[in-house]
N, C-alpha and C positions, 0 to 999 in steps of 0.2 A: 589355799593360792598361791599364784607363784608371786613375783610379785607383775612380771608383764597380765593378770586379773584372770592367768587359765589354771584350771589344774593342776599341777605338778605329783610326782609319783611319790609322796609324802602328806597327800592327802589324806583324813580320814574317811574312815568309815564309818555312817551311821547305821548302827542296827536298831531299829524301831520293833519293839515287843514287852507285848502289858503283864507278861508272866517274870518279874523276879528269877523264880529255879532256874529257867530258861534264860535270863539274861546271867549267870552264876558262873554256869555251862558252859555257853558261848564265850564273854569271856575266855572262859580256859581254855577255852579251843582253840582259840583268838594269839593265844598269848606272841608267835610265832609270827603272825604278819608286823609286817614292818611299818608301820601306821597308828597314828590314832584311832582310839576307837571309842566311840561315846554311844553314847545308846538312851536309847527316850520311849518311854512306857504310854506311848496315846500321841496319835496323829496331829492335833494343839504340840505338842512336845517334839516335835518330829521334827515339825516346818519353824518353829522355832530354831533348832538347833541346826541347821541349813540352813538360818542366816548367820550363824552366831560363829560356826566351825568347817563351810564351807565342802562336803566332803566328795567325795568322786566318785564312792561306789554307798551305794543302801541298801537296808537290807528291809525285810517288811512284813513286816506279820499283816497277815489281811485282813483278822480274828479284832480288834480298835476297840476298845471299853468307847471312846468315845465320835468312830468313826474308818466304816471301812474301809483297808488298804486299796479298795481299788480307788475308793475316792479321793481319796491318798494322794497315787498315784499320778497321777490325775491331777488335779491340783500341784505337786512338782511339775509336771510337765507342761504343767502354764504357767509357770513363769521364764521369763530371762535369762535363759545360758543351762537350761535348762536339756539339750539336748546332746551333753559332752556326759551325764549322769549313765552312775552303770543304777537298776535299776530288781531285786532279787525281792520274787514273789514267800515269804516263805508261810505256811501254813497247816493243816493237817488237813484238809480237802484234798485231796488225789482222784482229777479228771481230767480227761478231757475239753471237759466244759469247763472247769478253771480253767484250767491250760489256757484252753483258746480267750478266757473274759478277761487271762491274768497280761495278754499280750494286749490284747484290743487296749487295756488299760496305759499301757507306756513299759512296763516288766518288760526286761532284759531276759528273762532265765527265771524258776521258778524249782525252789526245793522243798518238795514233803512231810510234812513233822511223822513221824519221828524220824530226827533225824538219823541222815547214817553218814556217820564221819568220812567214808571216802567220798561222798560224792558231796560233801559241801567243802571240802576240800579239793576237786576235782571243779567244780562251777566258783567256787574262791581265785583260782591258781588260773581258769579264764577271764572272766572280770579283771580280777586285777592287772592279769599280764598284757588287758587290750586298753586301762586305762593308764596303766602306764609311759603306751609311747608316745 
């Protein structure tokens, strides 16, 4: 956050993914993102990281070990100041129903697994461009 309490263009990106090899791949893919990348492996650790690092973009795996990603998104959206956060659902389930439920839970975008590098880059560019302004 900037000194006036708003998220700046250097705010962190929080990746919530319980699969360690996938976290490593995402870290490699995101090397060129010019902001800190924080990883969490559960909903609980994501909420702790949210308080500590105050990211402006959060990518959430929907199949977390301790809570569903939809529930995590709703918990994040219920927090004060969460309106400016951008949330991306990241899941192996790609259906119209899941996309609708993701939107209803408060997600701004949706990335299906297996991830397509071009799609991921396009979503990140669009979202990071939105939050940098």
